[in-house]
C-alpha positions in Angstrom: -43.2 142.9 -65.2 -46.9 142.4 -65.8 -48.7 141.0 -68.8 -52.3 141.2 -69.8 -54.0 138.5 -71.9 -55.6 139.9 -75.1 -58.4 137.4 -74.8 -60.2 139.5 -72.1 -64.0 139.6 -72.7 -64.8 143.0 -74.0 -68.4 142.8 -72.8 -67.2 142.4 -69.2 -64.5 145.1 -69.2 -66.0 147.5 -71.8 -62.4 148.5 -72.4 -59.8 147.2 -74.8 -56.9 145.2 -73.3 -54.6 147.9 -74.6 -56.4 150.6 -72.7 -56.5 148.5 -69.6 -52.8 147.9 -69.9 -52.1 151.6 -70.3 -54.4 152.5 -67.4 -52.7 150.1 -65.0 -49.1 150.6 -66.3 -48.7 147.0 -67.4 -47.1 145.5 -70.5 -49.5 144.3 -73.1 -48.7 140.6 -73.8 -49.6 138.1 -76.4 -52.2 135.4 -76.5 -49.5 132.9 -75.6 -50.1 133.7 -71.9 -53.8 132.9 -72.0 -53.4 129.3 -70.9 -51.2 130.3 -68.0 -53.7 132.9 -66.9 -56.8 130.8 -67.5 -56.0 127.1 -67.2 -59.7 126.3 -67.7 -60.1 128.5 -70.7 -62.3 126.0 -72.3 -65.2 127.3 -70.3 -67.5 129.7 -72.0 -68.0 132.0 -69.0 -66.5 135.4 -69.0 -63.6 136.1 -66.7 -62.2 139.3 -65.3 -58.9 140.3 -66.7 -55.9 139.1 -64.8 -52.5 140.7 -64.3 -49.3 138.9 -63.5 -47.4 141.1 -61.0 -43.8 140.1 -60.8 -42.9 139.5 -57.1 -39.5 141.3 -57.0 -37.7 142.0 -53.8 -37.5 145.6 -52.8 -34.6 147.4 -54.4 -34.1 144.6 -57.0 -34.7 145.2 -60.8 -36.4 142.5 -62.7 -35.0 141.3 -66.0 -37.5 141.9 -68.9 -38.0 138.3 -69.8 -37.0 136.6 -66.6 -39.1 133.4 -66.2 -40.9 132.6 -63.1 -43.8 130.6 -61.6 -47.1 132.3 -61.2 -48.1 132.6 -57.5 -51.1 134.3 -55.9 -50.5 137.5 -53.9 -49.8 136.4 -50.3 -51.8 133.3 -50.8 -49.4 130.4 -50.5 -51.0 127.3 -51.8 -47.9 125.2 -51.5 -47.8 122.7 -48.7 -44.4 123.8 -47.6 -44.9 123.4 -43.9 -47.6 121.2 -42.3 -49.7 122.6 -39.5 -48.5 120.1 -37.0 -44.8 121.0 -37.8 -45.6 124.7 -37.4 -47.4 123.9 -34.1 -44.5 121.9 -32.7 -42.0 124.7 -33.5 -44.1 127.7 -32.5 -45.8 126.4 -29.4 -42.8 125.8 -27.1 -41.2 129.1 -28.1 -44.5 130.8 -27.7 -45.0 129.5 -24.2 -41.4 130.5 -23.3 -42.1 134.0 -24.7 -45.3 134.2 -22.7 -43.6 133.2 -19.5 -41.0 135.9 -20.2 -43.8 138.4 -20.6 -45.4 137.2 -17.3 -42.0 137.7 -15.7 -41.9 141.2 -17.2 -45.3 142.0 -15.9 -44.5 140.7 -12.4 -41.3 142.7 -12.5 -43.1 145.9 -13.5 -45.5 145.2 -10.6 -42.6 144.9 -8.3 -40.4 147.9 -9.5 -43.3 150.4 -9.5 -42.7 150.8 -5.8 -38.9 151.4 -6.2 -37.7 154.9 -5.4 -36.7 155.6 -9.0 -40.3 154.9 -10.3 -41.9 156.6 -7.3 -39.8 159.8 -7.5 -39.6 159.9 -11.4 -43.1 158.7 -12.4 -42.4 159.6 -16.0 -40.6 156.3 -16.2 -44.0 154.6 -16.5 -44.6 156.6 -19.7 -41.2 155.4 -20.9 -41.8 151.7 -20.2 -44.2 150.8 -23.1 -42.4 152.9 -25.7 -38.9 151.6 -24.7 -40.0 148.0 -24.4 -41.8 148.3 -27.8 -38.9 149.9 -29.5 -36.4 147.4 -28.1 -38.7 144.6 -29.0 -39.0 146.0 -32.5 -35.2 146.1 -33.0 -34.7 142.6 -31.9 -37.7 141.2 -33.8 -36.7 143.0 -37.0 -33.2 141.6 -36.5 -34.6 138.1 -36.0 -36.8 138.5 -39.1 -34.0 139.7 -41.3 -31.6 137.0 -40.2 -34.4 134.3 -40.5 -35.0 135.4 -44.1 -31.3 135.3 -44.9 -30.9 131.9 -43.2 -33.9 130.5 -45.2 -32.3 131.8 -48.4 -29.0 130.0 -47.6 -27.0 133.2 -47.0 -25.7 132.3 -43.6 -24.3 128.8 -44.3 -20.6 129.7 -44.0 -18.7 131.0 -41.0 -17.6 134.0 -43.1 -21.1 134.9 -43.9 -22.2 134.5 -40.3 -19.4 136.8 -39.0 -20.1 139.5 -41.6 -23.8 139.4 -40.8 -23.2 139.4 -37.1 -20.8 142.4 -37.1 -22.9 144.5 -39.4 -26.2 143.8 -37.6 -24.8 144.4 -34.1 -23.4 147.7 -35.3 -26.7 148.6 -36.8 -28.5 147.5 -33.6 -26.3 149.7 -31.4 -26.9 152.7 -33.7 -30.6 152.2 -33.6 -30.8 151.5 -29.9 -29.0 154.7 -28.9 -31.2 156.8 -31.2 -34.6 155.2 -30.2 -33.6 155.2 -26.5 -33.1 159.0 -26.8 -36.3 159.4 -28.8 -38.3 157.4 -26.3 -37.1 159.5 -23.4 -37.7 162.7 -25.3 -41.3 161.6 -26.0 -41.8 160.8 -22.3 -40.6 164.2 -21.3 -42.7 166.0 -23.9 -45.9 164.2 -23.0 -45.3 165.0 -19.4 -44.8 168.7 -20.2 -48.0 168.7 -22.4 -50.1 167.4 -19.5 -48.9 170.3 -17.3 -47.0 168.1 -14.9 -43.9 169.8 -13.6 -40.6 168.0 -14.4 -37.1 169.1 -13.3 -34.0 169.2 -15.4 -32.4 166.5 -13.2 -35.3 164.2 -13.9 -35.0 164.9 -17.6 -31.3 164.0 -17.6 -32.0 160.8 -15.6 -34.8 159.7 -18.0 -32.5 160.3 -21.1 -29.5 158.6 -19.7 -31.4 155.6 -18.2 -33.2 155.1 -21.5 -30.2 155.2 -23.8 -28.0 153.1 -21.5 -30.7 150.5 -21.1 -31.3 150.3 -24.9 -27.6 150.0 -25.7 -26.8 147.3 -23.1 -29.9 145.3 -23.9 -29.2 145.4 -27.6 -25.6 144.1 -27.0 -26.9 141.2 -25.0 -30.1 140.4 -26.9 -28.6 140.9 -30.4 -26.0 138.3 -29.7 -28.6 135.9 -28.5 -30.8 136.4 -31.6 -27.9 135.7 -33.9 -27.1 132.5 -32.1 -30.7 131.4 -32.1 -31.2 132.0 -35.8 -28.0 130.2 -36.8 -28.4 127.3 -34.5 -32.1 126.7 -35.3 -31.4 126.6 -39.0 -28.6 124.1 -38.4 -31.0 122.0 -36.4 -33.6 121.9 -39.2 -36.0 124.3 -37.4 -37.5 127.2 -39.3 -36.1 130.3 -37.5 -39.2 132.3 -38.5 -41.1 130.1 -36.0 -38.8 130.4 -33.0 -36.5 133.4 -33.2 -39.2 136.1 -32.7 -40.9 134.4 -29.7 -37.5 133.9 -28.0 -36.6 137.5 -28.7 -39.9 138.5 -27.0 -39.4 136.1 -24.1 -36.0 137.7 -23.3 -36.5 141.2 -24.6 -39.1 142.6 -22.2 -37.9 141.2 -19.0 -34.2 142.0 -19.8 -35.0 145.6 -20.9 -37.3 146.3 -18.0 -34.9 144.8 -15.5 -32.0 146.9 -16.9 -34.2 150.0 -16.9 -35.1 149.5 -13.2 -31.4 148.9 -12.2 -29.9 151.6 -14.4 -32.4 154.3 -13.3 -32.0 153.4 -9.6 -28.2 153.6 -9.9 -28.3 156.9 -11.8 -30.8 158.3 -9.3 -28.4 157.4 -6.5 -25.4 158.9 -8.4 -27.4 162.0 -9.3 -27.8 162.9 -5.7 -24.0 163.2 -5.4 -22.7 163.7 -8.9 -25.1 165.6 -11.1 -22.8 165.3 -14.1 -22.8 161.5 -14.3 -26.0 161.0 -16.5 -24.7 163.7 -19.0 -21.3 162.0 -19.3 -22.9 158.6 -19.9 -25.1 159.9 -22.7 -22.2 161.8 -24.2 -20.0 158.6 -24.4 -22.8 156.7 -26.2 -23.3 159.5 -28.7 -19.5 159.6 -29.4 -19.6 155.9 -30.4 -22.4 156.5 -32.9 -20.1 157.3 -35.9 -18.2 154.0 -35.4 -21.5 152.0 -35.4 -22.7 153.8 -38.5 -19.5 153.1 -40.4 -19.6 149.4 -39.6 -23.2 149.1 -40.6 -22.6 151.1 -43.8 -20.1 148.6 -45.1 -22.7 145.8 -45.4 -25.2 146.0 -48.2 -28.2 144.7 -46.3 -27.6 146.8 -43.1 -26.7 149.8 -45.3 -30.2 149.8 -46.7 -31.8 149.5 -43.3 -29.6 152.2 -41.9 -31.2 154.7 -44.2 -34.7 153.3 -44.7 -35.5 151.7 -41.4 -36.1 154.8 -39.3 -39.6 155.8 -40.4 -41.2 152.5 -39.3 -39.3 152.5 -36.0 -40.1 156.2 -35.2 -43.7 155.7 -36.2 -43.9 152.6 -34.0 -42.4 154.6 -31.1 -45.1 157.2 -31.3 -47.9 154.6 -31.5 -46.4 152.6 -28.6 -45.9 155.7 -26.5 -49.6 156.5 -26.8 -50.1 153.2 -25.0 -47.7 154.5 -22.4 -50.0 157.5 -21.8 -52.9 155.1 -21.3 -50.9 153.0 -18.9 -49.7 156.1 -16.9 -53.3 157.2 -16.5 -54.8 153.8 -15.8 -52.2 152.6 -13.4 -53.0 155.4 -11.0 -56.5 153.9 -10.6 -55.7 150.2 -11.1 -52.2 149.4 -9.8 -52.7 145.6 -10.5 -52.9 146.4 -14.2 -49.1 146.5 -14.3 -48.9 142.7 -13.9 -51.0 142.1 -17.1 -50.0 144.9 -19.4 -46.8 143.4 -20.7 -48.5 140.0 -21.1 -51.4 141.3 -23.1 -49.2 143.5 -25.4 -46.5 141.0 -25.7 -48.5 137.9 -26.7 -50.5 139.8 -29.3 -47.5 141.5 -30.9 -45.5 138.3 -30.7 -48.0 136.2 -32.6 -48.5 138.9 -35.2 -44.7 139.3 -35.6 -44.3 135.6 -36.2 -46.9 135.8 -39.0 -45.2 138.9 -40.5 -41.8 137.2 -40.5 -43.2 134.0 -42.2 -45.0 136.0 -44.8 -42.0 138.2 -45.5 -39.7 135.1 -45.9 -42.3 133.6 -48.3 -42.2 136.7 -50.5 -38.4 136.9 -50.5 -38.2 133.2 -51.4 -40.5 133.7 -54.3 -39.2 137.1 -55.4 -38.3 135.6 -58.8 -41.8 134.3 -59.4 -44.8 136.3 -60.8 -47.7 136.9 -58.5 -51.1 137.1 -60.1 -54.1 139.2 -59.0 -57.2 140.1 -60.8 -57.2 143.4 -62.6 -60.1 144.7 -60.5 -57.9 144.3 -57.4 -55.6 147.0 -58.6 -58.4 149.5 -58.3 -59.4 148.2 -54.9 -58.4 150.0 -51.7 -55.1 148.8 -50.2 -57.0 147.3 -47.3 -59.4 145.3 -49.5 -59.5 141.7 -48.3 -59.6 140.5 -51.9 -56.0 141.7 -52.3 -54.7 140.5 -48.9 -56.7 137.3 -48.6 -58.5 137.5 -45.3 -57.2 135.6 -42.3 -60.6 134.0 -42.1 -60.1 132.3 -45.5 -58.5 128.8 -45.3 -57.3 128.9 -48.9 -53.6 129.1 -48.2 -50.8 128.2 -45.8 -50.5 131.7 -44.5 -54.2 131.9 -43.7 -54.0 128.5 -41.9 -51.0 129.7 -39.9 -53.1 132.7 -38.8 -55.8 130.3 -37.6 -53.3 128.3 -35.7 -51.7 131.4 -34.1 -55.2 132.6 -33.1 -55.9 129.3 -31.5 -52.9 129.6 -29.3 -54.3 132.7 -27.6 -56.8 131.0 -25.2 -54.7 128.1 -23.9 -51.6 130.3 -23.8 -53.2 133.1 -21.8 -54.9 130.7 -19.4 -51.6 129.2 -18.6 -50.0 132.6 -18.1 -52.8 133.9 -16.0 -52.6 130.8 -13.8 -48.8 131.5 -13.3 -49.6 135.0 -12.3 -52.2 133.8 -9.8 -49.9 131.2 -8.4 -47.1 133.7 -7.9 -49.5 136.1 -6.1 -51.0 133.3 -4.0 -51.8 134.7 -0.6 -52.4 138.2 -1.9 -55.0 137.7 -4.7 -56.6 135.2 -7.1 -58.1 136.2 -10.4 -61.9 136.2 -10.5 -63.8 134.3 -13.2 -65.4 137.4 -14.6 -62.0 139.1 -15.1 -60.5 136.0 -16.7 -63.4 135.7 -19.2 -63.3 139.3 -20.1 -59.5 139.2 -20.4 -59.6 136.2 -22.8 -62.2 137.8 -25.0 -60.2 141.0 -25.2 -57.0 139.0 -26.1 -58.8 137.2 -28.9 -60.1 140.5 -30.3 -56.6 142.0 -30.1 -54.8 139.1 -31.9 -57.5 138.8 -34.6 -57.2 142.5 -35.3 -53.4 142.3 -35.4 -53.3 139.3 -37.7 -55.6 140.9 -40.2 -53.6 144.1 -40.0 -50.4 142.1 -40.6 -51.7 140.7 -43.9 -52.8 144.2 -45.0 -49.5 145.8 -44.1 -47.4 143.1 -45.8 -49.4 143.3 -49.0 -49.3 147.1 -49.1 -45.6 147.3 -48.3 -44.5 144.7 -50.9 -46.6 146.4 -53.6 -44.9 149.7 -52.7 -41.3 148.3 -52.9 -40.8 148.3 -49.1 -39.1 145.4 -47.3 -41.6 144.0 -44.8 -38.7 142.5 -42.8 -37.8 146.0 -41.7 -41.1 147.9 -41.9 -43.9 145.6 -40.9 -43.0 144.2 -37.5 -42.4 147.6 -35.8 -45.8 148.8 -36.8 -47.6 145.6 -36.0 -46.1 145.3 -32.5 -46.7 149.0 -31.9 -50.4 148.6 -32.7 -50.3 145.6 -30.4 -49.1 147.8 -27.6 -51.7 150.5 -28.2 -54.6 148.1 -28.8 -53.6 145.8 -25.9 -53.1 148.6 -23.4 -56.3 150.4 -24.4 -58.5 147.2 -24.3 -56.9 146.1 -21.0 -57.6 149.5 -19.4 -61.2 149.3 -20.7 -61.5 145.9 -19.0 -60.5 147.3 -15.6 -62.7 150.4 -16.0 -65.7 148.2 -17.0 -65.1 145.8 -14.1 -65.0 148.8 -11.7 -68.1 150.4 -13.3 -70.3 147.3 -12.9 -68.9 146.5 -9.5 -67.2 143.2 -10.4 -63.8 142.6 -8.8 -60.8 141.7 -10.9 -59.7 139.6 -8.0 -60.9 138.2 -4.7 -58.9 137.7 -1.5 
């Protein structure tokens, strides 16, 4: 519901309140709302008209006269969580996530010489898309469960079991589908570039991708459920810790499984050509069972039908980063150690912000949100609607600042770990570290602002940001991070500056 005060200054709007209400499809209210809209109405200055937009959760109908507290759109002025508490909860899990991404980068640097990756180079195209998709599935799961936990809907054992079964079934269904789609994209892009690819390699990519996605979801989904439930019971906001932990385990687990599964299937394929086909067939036959279980739960039922477009869109965006990686790694093999770190840290921080903002909106879904009338005519990306991350007027903006501040110390620690692990082979040069840090700051700043815009647009369009925002944010993190990192290496090579010194 939205109401418009009939004390709007006609000289300012040059339109009657009734016509403005009709124009913007809002209900024309009475003068009783003037004080709520304009607490300082004693001033003589003219004010722009204000609309109270009811913040109603996607899929939920608002009662005509349902009361609620007025809140600004995505601008939380309530001191619900102090900055130091946020820092104490986010920083340890963020560092753990970063170390997991460092491990994934070092693992990718190691497995690129394995026979499976050498013989089937299309696996490099598969890596960013598959890691991004799997990360999206675990992160959206963590975000959904965090929202439910913060709303008190996982307080009983019965509720936890119902949520766990439904979400694990949904995760298995999504994993098999996105694993197959990621492999299909890798094959299609390979064919489009004119590179020959055999049927046996196609079968191996398809089977390795789907098996990896399914097994990783089984393991990581259970871990995510345990993390969300236990953190809530310990008095920790799961929005702050669940997504970083998902990121810390997700990339290294999925990449390790992909390397092992593809190597095993390559070995089997030499003797039993039919093995990859049988494996994929078994996973497909289980799909109806997963769909049935997910369909029985109201929350997962909605995601089962509405959650595919963001995930598929994210797959395409992330896979574009895979094309960049496949091209760049042929010239700069050392880039493999940094690509998961650059992409993961940026997407991780933006996903934390998205999860926090989504939870805030769901918690306040029964409270009106006010915006100025002129903002309804503004473009969806207008910062006046989304409240720029560089405005310190609200808690969400302050958390953006805090998350951005974690980039420099976090990456310095992670780069030091990479350098120590590679001690004796190379150490990072000062020029590369400086360029890398600047690039990381640019990437995270872009992602945080994009997050605020996406959350605002999705909520206004009756889309659940728990499901739709994180896949797109992390996908753009993959694309932007891989592209900027490749530019770093090409720039260093062009000016003759080494990324490392012996």
